[in-house]
N, C-alpha and C positions, 0 to 999 in steps of 0.2 A: 378332291384332288387328282388329277391324271396322272397316270404312270408314263415312263418314257417309252415302255412297251406298247405302243399304239399304231394306229395307222401313219400319225403324224410322225411319230419316230421312224418308221421305215420312208416317209416322202423325205425326211431328212437325210437320212442314210443315201438315197437315191439322188437327192438333189446337191447335196453337199458330201460327197464321199470321203474328202479330205479333212474330215473331223470339225463339226460345225463350232466347238467348243474351242479351237486352239486360239483364236482371238478374243476370247471374252472369257472373263470368270463372273457369272452372273451371281448376283446376290438375294438368292430365294427368300432369304430369313429377313430383310429388311422391313414387310409389313409388320412382323413380328416387335422388330426392335421400336421402329419410327413411325408406326401406322400409316405410312405412303410406300408403295411398291415402288418397285425400281421400274423408270420408264427409260424407252431408248432415244438417246440424242443422234436424230439423223444425219447433219453435217458430217463429213470426213469419213463416212462408213459406205460401203459399196451395196447396192442393191441386197444382193446374195447374203451379206452378212447382217441386213438389218431384219430381212426376212428370217434368218435364221433365229436369230435372237429373238424377236416377236413369236415365232413360233415354240420356241422353248418355254418361254415366259407363259404363254397361254397354256400350254400344258400343265404346268404347277397350279395356275389358279383361274384360268380360263378367262382371263380378261390379260390385254396386251395392248401398250401404247408406243407409239413413236411421234415425237416432234421435229418440226424441221424439215420436212418431207417436201421436197420439189414435185409438182404435179409428172414429170416423166419418171421419175423413181418410184412413185405412187403406182402408177398404171405398170411398172413391171414388176414389183411386190405383190399387188394386188392378182395378178396372171399366177402368182405362186402360191398364197395362203387362202384359203377359203373363210366365211366370215368377216370378211377384212372390210371396211370401209374408210372413205376418205374425206376430211372435210379440206376442200382446198382453200378456203379462206384463211384458216388456222395453219395449214399446213401440216393436219397431223393425221396419221393413220391410228384407225383402233381396230384391234381384233375381238370379236365378242362384243358383248351387248351391255352396256353400264347400268347399274341401277341404283337410283338414288335412294339412299337407304339411312341418311344422319338426319337430324334436327337442323333445322336453321337455314336461313337465307342470306346468301353474297349478294350484293347489288353492284353491278360492273358498270360503272360510269364512265362515259366516253367524251371527251373533249370535241372531238370533231370526226368526222366520217372517215379521215385518214387513219384513225387511230384504231378502226374497226377491227383490222387484219389482229392487232396486238391484244383485243379484247376478246376477240373469238378464241384465241388462245386459252385465256382464261377460262372462257364459259366451257369448252370442251374438256378442258382439264378437270374443271369441278365436276361435271359430268362423271369422267372418269371416274374421280377418286369418291364417289356418291354424295356429294354436295349439290344443294340445288341454286343455279345463279339466275338472277334478274337483269336484263341488260336494260340501261337509258342511256341512250345513244345522242350523239351530238349535240351537247348541252353546255357546251364551252363559256368561257368568261367574255368572248366577244359578244355573248348576247347572252347575257347571266337572267333576263327574264326566264329563257328557257328552261334553266335548270330550277328557279323559283316556282314555274308552274309544276315542275314533276315533282316538287320536293314533298309533298303529301303521299306519293308512292314511295319516294325511295328511304323517306324517314323509318319506316318499319322493318328495315333490312338491320340484320344481325353485324355484319361486316361490310364494308364499302371498300371496294376496289376502283381508283380513278385512275384512267389510263389517258396521258396529255403528253402532246407533243410542244412545238414552237417553244413559249418560255415557261409551260409547265406550271401554272397559276391553280390549276382548279382543285388539287388535293387540298390545299391550304384554305379556300372557299369552302369547302366541302366540310373539313374537320371544324370550321368556323361556326357551322350550322348543326353538326352532328354530335350525338353523344356517344357513338359506337367507336370501335377501331376503324381507321382510315388508313390504307394501305396506296402508296403510289407507285406508279408505273409510269416513268419517263418513256417516251418513245422517240426514234430516230427521224420525225417528221417536223420539216420546218426549213427556213433560208439557212444560209450559209454560216453566218455566226451561231446557229443553232448548234453545230458542230456533233452533227449525227448522234443527238440525245444528251449531248454533256449538260448544257444550258439548262434544260428542263431537270437533269438531275442535281445539279446544283440547287435550281430553286425549290424543289421538293426537300433537299437535305436541310436547306436554310428556311423553311416553313415557318412563319410566324405564329403559326397555329400548332399548339404543343399537342403529342400524340400523335404525328404523323410516320410511319414506317415506311421507308422506300425501299424497293427492290432495284434491280441493277435493269440499265436501258432495254427496252423489248422484251422485258422478263415475263411476260403473262404465267407462265409456267409456274414460276417460284411465288408469285404473288396468289396465284390459286391455293398452292401449298400451304402458304402461310397463313391463309384465310382459312382453312380445314383446320390445322392446328391450335386456332384460336378458337373456333367452335366446339372442335374436342374438347380443349381444356374445360371451356365452358359448360358443356354437358356432363364432365366428369363432377363438379360442383355440384350443379343442379341434379344427379343422380341418374343421368341419360349413359349414353356411350361410353 
């Protein structure tokens, strides 16, 4: 643990003299309660606010993450924070270096290349939380042979996250082939009647393959957290973490 009386704390006092905590009540106890640390939602916050929150979380745990960070905002924050890296595809900022330290593999399957942005949010979040993700890209139902060709690689995964837009049929297909938990992530990718992700959301909720869990539209972060929680419970029964 790092104390607040550090160079980082002095940095905050200089860069944010008007009490950097007056806009946020940080939940440092969340990892102990839920196993998942607090993560910064970037939209609607100023670069100074995001940088302040990230620095405070990093001071406590040695690791911090912010999602939905546009490139120009990321550049400004990186000029203020050391040890800060940016994944432009996922639009995620990481402070510190995550370590994969939990058992299990999460397969992250994308229907098409346009879904990769959300899938990358899944993969970076998994890494941040200490889980290992493996990507299987562009294997949607329009060319189902692509999925079947990679199925021997997919089958050993312990949880599957399926990211799909358009009509969102891929999670049903995957769940019909797999014996592990399947999490569907609808994306806002598709033509007009796709309604910015509503059509695939409803398709996944109405899956005829039983046991498909579904998160909100474009919510790669939530899917990664759910996959990690599933693996954590499985490890508990197996005598692991």
